[in-house]
C-alpha positions in Angstrom: 4.7 -14.0 -9.0 2.2 -11.6 -7.9 -1.0 -13.2 -6.7 -4.5 -12.3 -8.2 -7.8 -11.1 -6.9 -10.1 -13.8 -7.0 -13.4 -12.7 -8.8 -15.8 -14.5 -7.5 -18.8 -12.2 -5.3 -18.6 -11.5 -1.4 -20.6 -14.5 -0.2 -22.3 -12.2 2.0 -24.3 -10.5 -0.5 -27.8 -12.6 -1.0 -29.5 -13.4 -4.3 -32.3 -11.0 -5.0 -35.4 -13.1 -4.3 -38.0 -14.1 -7.2 -39.8 -11.2 -8.8 -37.7 -8.8 -7.0 -36.3 -5.9 -9.3 -33.6 -3.2 -9.2 -35.0 -0.1 -8.0 -35.5 1.7 -11.9 -34.8 5.2 -10.7 -32.1 7.4 -8.7 -33.9 8.4 -5.6 -32.5 7.5 -2.1 -34.3 4.5 -0.4 -36.2 6.0 2.2 -33.8 5.0 5.3 -30.7 5.9 3.5 -32.5 9.8 2.8 -34.1 9.6 6.5 -30.7 9.3 8.1 -28.8 11.6 5.9 -31.5 14.3 6.3 -31.7 13.8 9.8 -27.9 14.3 10.7 -27.8 16.8 8.4 -30.2 18.6 10.6 -29.0 18.1 13.6 -25.0 18.7 12.8 -24.0 14.9 13.0 -21.3 13.2 10.4 -20.6 10.0 10.2 -17.7 8.2 8.6 -16.1 5.1 8.0 -12.5 4.5 7.7 -9.9 1.4 6.4 -6.4 1.7 7.0 -3.8 -0.8 5.2 0.4 -1.0 6.1 2.5 -2.0 3.5 5.9 -3.5 5.1 7.1 -4.3 1.7 7.4 -2.0 -0.9 4.0 -0.7 -2.6 3.1 -0.6 -6.1 2.0 3.4 -6.4 1.0 2.4 -9.8 -1.6 -0.2 -8.8 -2.4 2.3 -6.3 -3.5 4.8 -8.2 -5.4 2.7 -10.3 -7.6 1.0 -7.6 -8.1 5.2 -6.3 -9.5 5.4 -10.6 -12.0 3.1 -9.8 -13.5 3.5 -6.6 -15.1 6.7 -8.7 -16.4 4.2 -10.9 -18.8 1.8 -8.5 -20.6 2.7 -5.3 -18.7 5.3 -3.9 -19.2 7.0 -7.4 -22.0 9.2 -6.5 -23.5 11.7 -4.0 -26.4 13.0 -2.6 -28.6 15.9 -4.5 -31.3 17.3 -2.8 -34.8 17.8 -3.8 -36.4 21.1 -4.7 -38.9 20.6 -2.6 -38.0 19.9 1.2 -40.6 17.1 2.0 -39.1 15.2 -1.2 -36.9 12.6 -0.8 -33.0 13.3 -2.0 -31.6 11.5 -5.5 -28.4 10.0 -6.4 -25.9 12.1 -8.8 -22.7 11.3 -10.0 -19.6 12.1 -8.7 -16.2 10.7 -9.4 -14.8 11.8 -6.6 -11.1 13.1 -5.9 -8.8 13.3 -9.0 -5.9 12.0 -6.9 -4.3 10.3 -4.1 -3.3 12.7 -1.5 0.4 12.2 -0.5 2.2 13.2 2.7 5.0 15.9 2.6 6.9 14.1 5.1 7.5 10.6 6.1 6.0 10.2 10.2 7.4 7.9 12.7 5.6 4.7 13.0 4.4 5.2 16.3 2.3 8.0 14.9 0.3 5.9 12.6 -2.9 5.7 14.7 -2.5 9.8 15.3 -2.2 10.1 11.5 -5.5 8.0 11.2 -7.4 10.2 13.4 -6.1 13.3 11.3 -7.6 11.9 8.3 -10.7 10.8 9.7 -11.7 14.4 10.6 -10.7 16.0 7.3 -13.7 17.5 5.6 -15.8 14.6 4.5 -20.0 15.6 2.7 -21.6 13.1 1.1 -23.7 16.4 -0.4 -21.3 18.8 -1.8 -18.2 16.5 -1.7 -16.1 15.3 -1.6 -17.5 12.0 -0.2 -14.2 10.2 0.2 -10.7 10.6 0.1 -7.5 8.2 -0.5 -4.7 9.7 1.9 -1.1 8.0 1.7 2.1 8.5 3.8 5.2 6.8 3.8 6.6 5.9 8.1 10.2 6.2 8.5 10.9 2.2 9.1 10.0 1.7 5.5 6.6 0.9 5.7 3.6 2.2 3.9 0.3 3.3 4.9 -2.8 4.1 3.3 -6.2 5.8 4.6 -9.7 5.8 3.0 -12.6 7.8 4.5 -16.0 7.8 3.4 -19.1 9.2 4.3 -21.5 6.5 6.1 -24.1 8.4 3.9 -22.9 6.7 1.1 -22.3 3.2 2.0 -22.2 0.8 5.0 -19.4 -1.5 5.7 -20.9 -4.6 3.9 -21.4 -2.0 0.6 -17.8 -1.0 1.1 -16.6 -4.3 0.5 -18.4 -4.4 -2.5 -17.0 -1.2 -3.7 -13.7 -2.5 -2.3 -13.4 -5.6 -4.5 -14.9 -3.8 -7.5 -11.9 -1.0 -7.5 -9.4 -4.1 -7.0 -10.4 -5.9 -9.4 -11.3 -3.1 -11.7 -15.3 -3.8 -12.1 -17.1 -0.7 -13.6 -20.6 -0.5 -12.5 -23.3 1.3 -14.7 -25.3 2.4 -12.0 -27.5 5.6 -14.7 -27.1 8.2 -12.5 -27.3 11.7 -14.3 -24.7 14.1 -13.6 -25.6 16.7 -11.1 -28.3 19.2 -11.7 -29.0 17.6 -15.0 -32.9 18.0 -14.2 -34.9 21.5 -14.9 -36.1 23.0 -11.8 -39.5 22.8 -12.6 -39.5 18.8 -13.9 -37.7 18.1 -10.7 -40.3 19.8 -9.0 -42.9 17.7 -10.8 -41.2 14.2 -10.7 -40.5 14.8 -7.2 -44.2 15.7 -6.0 -45.6 12.7 -7.6 -43.1 10.6 -6.5 -44.3 12.1 -2.7 -47.8 11.3 -3.7 -46.7 8.0 -4.6 -45.1 7.4 -1.0 -48.2 9.1 0.9 -49.2 5.4 1.8 -46.0 4.6 3.8 -46.1 7.8 5.2 -48.9 7.1 6.9 -48.4 3.8 8.3 -44.9 5.6 9.1 -47.3 8.2 11.1 -49.0 4.7 13.0 -46.0 3.5 13.9 -44.5 6.5 15.1 -47.8 7.2 17.5 -47.7 3.7 19.0 -43.8 4.0 19.6 -44.4 7.7 21.1 -46.9 5.6 23.6 -44.1 2.8 24.4 -41.6 5.7 24.9 -43.6 7.8 27.2 -44.1 5.0 29.6 -40.5 3.7 29.5 -39.0 7.1 30.1 -41.1 7.7 33.3 -39.8 4.6 34.9 -36.1 5.7 33.9 -34.2 7.6 36.2 -33.7 11.3 35.6 -30.5 12.1 33.7 -27.8 13.7 35.4 -26.6 17.8 34.6 -24.4 17.7 31.9 -21.3 20.1 32.6 -19.2 18.9 29.7 -18.2 22.0 27.2 -19.3 22.1 23.0 -15.4 21.4 22.0 -15.5 18.8 19.5 -13.5 15.4 20.8 -12.1 12.6 18.2 -13.1 9.6 20.2 -10.1 7.3 21.3 -9.2 4.1 19.0 -7.4 1.5 19.0 -6.7 -1.7 17.2 -5.9 -5.1 18.4 -4.2 -7.6 15.9 -4.7 -11.1 16.9 -2.9 -14.5 15.7 -5.4 -16.1 13.9 -4.2 -19.4 14.7 -4.6 -18.8 18.3 -7.8 -17.2 17.9 -9.7 -20.0 16.4 -7.6 -22.5 18.9 -9.6 -20.6 21.8 -13.0 -20.3 20.2 -13.0 -23.7 20.0 -11.7 -24.5 23.4 -14.8 -22.3 25.0 -17.3 -23.8 22.8 -17.7 -21.3 20.5 -17.1 -20.0 17.5 -14.8 -16.5 15.6 -17.9 -14.9 15.7 -18.9 -15.8 19.3 -15.4 -15.3 20.9 -15.4 -11.9 18.8 -18.5 -11.1 20.7 -17.5 -12.3 24.0 -14.2 -10.3 23.9 -16.6 -6.8 22.8 -18.8 -7.5 25.6 -16.6 -8.2 28.4 -14.4 -4.9 27.2 -17.5 -3.0 27.1 -17.9 -4.2 30.9 -14.7 -2.9 32.0 -15.1 0.3 30.5 -18.9 0.4 32.3 -21.0 -0.2 29.2 -23.5 -2.5 31.2 -26.8 -2.5 32.8 -27.5 -0.9 35.9 -29.7 -3.8 37.6 -27.5 -6.7 36.5 -24.4 -6.0 34.7 -25.3 -7.7 31.8 -23.9 -6.0 28.0 -26.5 -5.3 25.5 -24.6 -5.5 22.1 -26.1 -3.8 18.9 -25.5 -6.3 16.0 -25.9 -5.0 12.4 -27.7 -7.9 10.2 -27.0 -7.7 6.5 -30.0 -7.5 4.1 -27.8 -6.4 0.9 -28.2 -8.3 -2.1 -26.5 -8.5 -5.7 -27.1 -4.9 -7.5 -28.4 -3.3 -4.3 -27.5 0.4 -4.6 -28.8 1.3 -1.3 -26.3 3.2 1.4 -27.1 1.2 4.0 -29.0 -2.1 3.4 -28.9 -3.2 7.3 -31.4 -3.8 10.3 -30.1 -4.3 13.6 -30.4 -6.8 16.2 -29.8 -6.7 20.3 -28.4 -9.3 22.7 -27.8 -9.1 26.3 -24.8 -11.4 27.5 -23.6 -12.3 31.1 -20.4 -10.9 31.2 -19.1 -13.1 34.2 -19.4 -16.6 32.1 -17.7 -15.3 28.9 -14.1 -16.0 29.8 -15.0 -19.7 30.5 -17.9 -20.7 28.1 -19.3 -19.6 25.2 -21.7 -21.7 24.8 -24.6 -19.5 26.0 -23.7 -16.0 24.8 -23.3 -18.2 20.9 -27.0 -19.8 21.8 -28.2 -16.3 22.6 -26.6 -14.3 19.6 -28.2 -16.9 17.4 -31.4 -16.6 18.9 -31.5 -12.9 18.4 -30.2 -12.8 14.6 -33.1 -15.2 13.9 -35.9 -13.6 15.3 -34.1 -10.0 14.1 -34.9 -12.0 10.8 -38.6 -13.1 11.5 -39.5 -9.5 12.9 -38.3 -6.5 11.8 -37.6 -3.5 13.6 -40.9 -1.4 12.9 -39.0 1.7 14.3 -37.4 1.9 10.7 -40.3 3.2 9.6 -39.8 6.3 11.6 -37.7 7.9 8.7 -40.1 8.2 6.2 -41.3 11.1 8.5 -38.1 13.0 8.7 -38.8 14.6 5.5 -41.8 16.1 7.1 -40.3 17.3 10.1 -39.2 20.7 10.2 -35.5 21.1 11.1 -36.0 23.1 14.1 -37.9 20.0 15.9 -35.3 17.5 14.7 -32.9 19.7 16.3 -35.1 19.8 19.6 -35.7 16.1 19.5 -32.1 15.5 18.8 -31.5 17.5 22.3 -34.0 15.8 24.6 -32.4 12.2 24.0 -31.3 10.4 26.8 -29.0 8.0 26.9 -30.0 4.5 26.9 -30.3 2.7 29.9 -28.5 -0.1 28.5 -25.0 1.3 27.2 -25.3 -0.8 24.0 -22.2 -1.5 22.1 -22.2 -1.0 18.2 -20.5 -4.4 17.2 -19.8 -5.3 13.5 -18.4 -8.1 12.5 -17.0 -8.1 8.7 -15.9 -11.6 8.9 -13.6 -13.3 6.6 -12.8 -10.1 4.0 -9.1 -10.0 4.5 -8.6 -12.3 1.5 -9.7 -9.4 -1.2 -10.0 -6.4 0.5 -6.5 -5.8 2.1 -4.9 -6.4 -1.6 -5.0 -2.9 -2.5 -1.9 -3.0 -4.9 -2.6 -6.8 -6.2 -0.4 -7.9 -3.4 -1.3 -8.8 0.5 -0.7 -5.5 2.9 0.7 -7.2 6.3 -2.5 -5.4 8.4 -5.6 -3.9 7.2 -8.4 -2.4 9.6 -11.7 -0.7 9.0 -14.0 1.5 11.5 -16.6 3.6 12.2 -16.3 7.2 13.5 -17.5 10.4 13.7 -16.8 14.3 12.6 -17.7 17.5 14.8 -18.4 15.1 17.7 -18.8 17.2 20.8 -18.0 16.2 24.6 -21.4 17.8 25.6 -23.5 15.0 23.2 -21.0 12.4 24.0 -21.4 12.7 27.8 -25.5 13.5 27.1 -25.2 10.1 25.4 -23.7 8.5 28.4 -20.6 7.4 26.1 -20.6 5.6 22.8 -18.6 2.4 21.9 -17.9 1.2 18.6 -16.1 -2.2 17.3 -15.6 -3.2 13.9 -13.7 -6.7 13.4 -12.1 -8.7 10.6 -10.2 -11.5 9.4 -7.3 -11.2 7.4 -4.9 -13.8 6.4 -2.8 -14.7 9.6 -4.9 -12.3 11.8 -8.0 -11.4 13.5 -8.3 -7.4 13.5 -10.6 -5.8 16.0 -11.2 -1.6 16.1 -12.4 -0.4 19.2 -13.6 3.4 18.9 -14.7 4.4 22.9 -15.3 7.5 25.2 -17.2 6.7 28.7 -18.3 9.5 30.8 -16.2 9.7 33.9 -13.2 7.9 32.4 -9.9 8.2 31.5 -11.0 9.1 27.6 -7.5 8.3 26.4 -5.7 5.6 23.7 -3.5 5.0 26.5 -6.2 4.1 29.1 -8.2 1.8 26.6 -5.2 0.0 25.3 -4.7 -1.1 28.7 -8.5 -2.3 29.0 -7.6 -3.9 26.2 -4.8 -5.6 27.2 -6.4 -7.2 30.5 -9.6 -8.0 28.7 -7.3 -10.2 26.6 -6.1 -12.0 29.0 -9.3 -13.0 31.0 -9.6 -15.4 27.7 -5.8 -16.3 27.6 -5.4 -14.5 24.7 -2.6 -11.9 23.4 -2.4 -9.9 20.8 -0.3 -6.3 19.2 -2.1 -3.5 20.3 -2.1 0.2 18.9 
């Protein structure tokens, strides 16, 4: 008998505070608008990709139902620009692609990773569409792979979990978004001008915060060594990515033996791998993790409802004892909740900054001297999000990657490393995307480093 997906809401969703009401209109939140507008100005495009693999026969009718349902949730929208260059954009209705994109020929299982890369680079546009697409390929070993790629400017990782649960349960959200171009131009100009006036106090506060941050950054830059010259080309590259699958019981046993939790072991493993990749502080070899802090509440329609905490770990201790790392992470997360990051206020100013200025600012950006590793732990979501056709997929993973990233930009930023982890029945799955200047930036080299790092923690896993 086919088991049913539970109908309870995801546990990570917070209850809204008393007196907090849902935003009454379809304007983008200031952080969503700022991120989208800034990245659009400099030509950057971040996407999220989920991949499911069914080793048993997949129910295509249920997958088609899931595809239809996606357009009736938080993915059923796109960005419409304001007619005023300094006003915030708005959400409008967009149900997404009309059908699943099927590959015409079966592919070898060994090409699964390459197929996922190909899907991740197909056009995605949160403004003109498509903001997401679903693709399916039959593999020659009898299994089936499904890929969902979406714009990060539509949803973040935990927002995507909400959208996936809704689609699998058949929940339809009535967000009240109008169809595209529903507002006459004159009305749009008047409405957006009035809203901009109402936003003026926030913009003024953001300007004060930005001035303070600029002074601090000048002092920090004066103490930072001059960046090395970059000779890399402007060719677009796909950052190498691998997936690690580890037995869940072995993982939890090892976490307990090291004095940590599942979450701490994940952070420790990621930090150690980052150390081997060269993402460490020059002064003492410490590794900095950038951890997203969930701020999503029930009924939240923001695309990105999160802030970030930073924690620095000593990689020499991680394979022996996780208790110090556990304490440091707990303190960093608590500090972030108690003292929000004022630098996020800068997003209010993006609309008032000319595109040329945004590009110049991006060109002048230098690598963070701490070379942080972005690590997002989605937790135990596999009991709901890996049931694409109503049954458990044998494998599921998620990652954040970029489109149109150039080698020159990656080199100038000192490389990048983004990691996502989740628990599905029987396994912990860790997705790693990494590029490091001067390293052998291939999947084979990344797999070798991952295997070495697992061995240091007395763990084994399947690495693809």
